[in-house]
N, C-alpha and C positions, 0 to 999 in steps of 0.2 A: 503494499499502500504508500510505503512513503516514496517510494522510485515514481509512481502518478504524479503526483501529489507537488514531485519537482520539476516535471516535467510540463502543469498544466499549466492554459496559455490563457491569458484574459483575451475576450470576441469586442466587439461590439456587438453591443443587442442587440441589434437586427440582422448577426452575421452569426447566430449561434445557430440560427434550423436549416430548416426545406430548403434548397433552392434551385431546384426543378424538375420536373418525371416530363419521362418521354422527349418531347421536340422542343418545350416550355420549359422557358428556365424566368425566374425572379431572383434578380441581384440586385443592390443598391448601384447607384451610381454615382460617378467619382464626386469626392468636392465639385463645389463650382462656385463660384461669383452671381447673385442673384440679386435686381433691383427691378423695385416696381419704380414702374414710369409712367407718372398722370402727365400731361397736357395740353392741348385747348391743341386744332386744326394751323392752325397759324402759327406755333411751333413746330411741328414736324420737319420741316425742312432743316431749320438750321438744329435741331436735334442730330435727323438725320444725320447729317453732313459728320458731323463731331464724334457719333458714334462708330462709321461708317459703314451701315447699309441703311437701306430704305426701312421705316417704319411702317409694317403690311397699318392696310386703313381698313381694310374690308372684316366683318367676324367671319371667323378661323380661319385667321391667314395666318402663314411668319414670315421672316424672309430671317437669310442665314447669310453669313460669312466669317470664312475659316469657322474658327469656333464658337464665333459669336450668333445668338438667335435670337430675335424679337419675335413675340407669340407675341399678337391680339389678344388682348383679352377683356375688353372693351373700348366702347366707342374715343373713349378719351383715354384708353389706359394699356399699358402691357407690362409683360414678364421680361425679361433681361435677362439670359443665362449666357455665361461666360465660362471663361476655363477659370481654375480655381487663385489665379495669377493675373486677371487683370486688371489692367487699370481702367476698366469703365466707370468706375462710381467718378475719377480723377477729370478724365473726360468729359463728363456729364457735368462736371463742375464749371469749366468754362465755356460751357455753354451761358448764354447773354438773356434769351429769350424766358418767359414768365415756363416753368415748369415743375414739378417735384420729383427726387428719382432720390428713393430707400433706400438705404444699401437691406437686404433680405437673405444673407446667405445664410446667419447661420439661425434661418426661422426656418428654413425649409430643408425636405429630403428630399432627393430623387431617387424613383425602383424603375429600372428599366423589365422590361416584359418585351422576353422575344420568343421566336420564333413560330413553328405553324401550330396555330391554335390560339395565337397570342391577344389574339378580341375574344376572341372567346372568357380569357381568362379575366381580361378589364367587364366581359359583360358583364359578369360571375353579381359586377355586385354597381354596376353603370349604365344607368338607362339608356343609353345612347344607342341612335346606328350606329354602327362603327366595319360594318360596310364598305370598301376601298371608292366604289360612288360617294357616299353619303358625307366621308371621314378619308381625305386620301392620302395616297407623304406629305407630310407638312401642315397637316392640318389639327391647329390648338382649340383647345375651349378648357373653359372652367366651368364647372361640374363636379360628378358628388359620383362616390363608390361608397359602396353602403349610407352609412352615417353621416362620413364628411365628404368636407368641398377638397375640390381635387380642381388641377392646370391639368388637364391630358395634352401630350402633344406623341402624333404619329412620324416618326420617324425615319419609318423602313415600311416596307409593305407589311411586314412579320415583325414588327417591334416599336413598344411604344415607351412615352417614360411618363409616370408620374411624379407632378409634385405636389406635395404636401406640405400642412405644419408639424414641424419636428414632433410637438407633442402630441399628433396621429400617427404618429410615423410607424410607429408599433401593429399601435391595429389595421391601418392598410396596406404594410408589411405583410401581417399575417393574412389577412384576408384574401390577399392574394393569392398569397399562399397554398392556402386552404383552396383555392377557383379552379389553380392549376394543377389542384390534386384532382379531381371530379373532368377536367379535360381529356378525351379524347377523339385524339385527330391520327 
């Protein structure tokens, strides 16, 4: 027994359980820089220039340049996700037009669901139509998963990114793991 105690490793609370079954995996996304951006339509051009990508202005759309992705969340709201070491916050701080940019990097947790049947796993708790016709690659929306609010992004045909608040991440991760157990493809 003493040998087991010496080799034990402490894992992140969301890394201790199930990671996938069959062709579907549920894993944590890499750490990221995340900004909740709010602005009026007349500020979109200046903000787009500052961050190096065009902010999407239509529902369910995204824009990506390199590691930086902007998700349309509402008529005046975006979630911008970039690499962990990104200068996104500094880029937005330089903009002189009226806007609100809040770093929510430590508030959110990202979970990646991938593989054949990933849409069925997410649909285990999300009422949206996730067919490719209704929710194509690059589509994003604020929606629900079970009892919590999430932001959902389809990054590839069989890959989704779920963004949720850290306080709900254990619930979301467990929910998606359970849903993956039920999916047969």
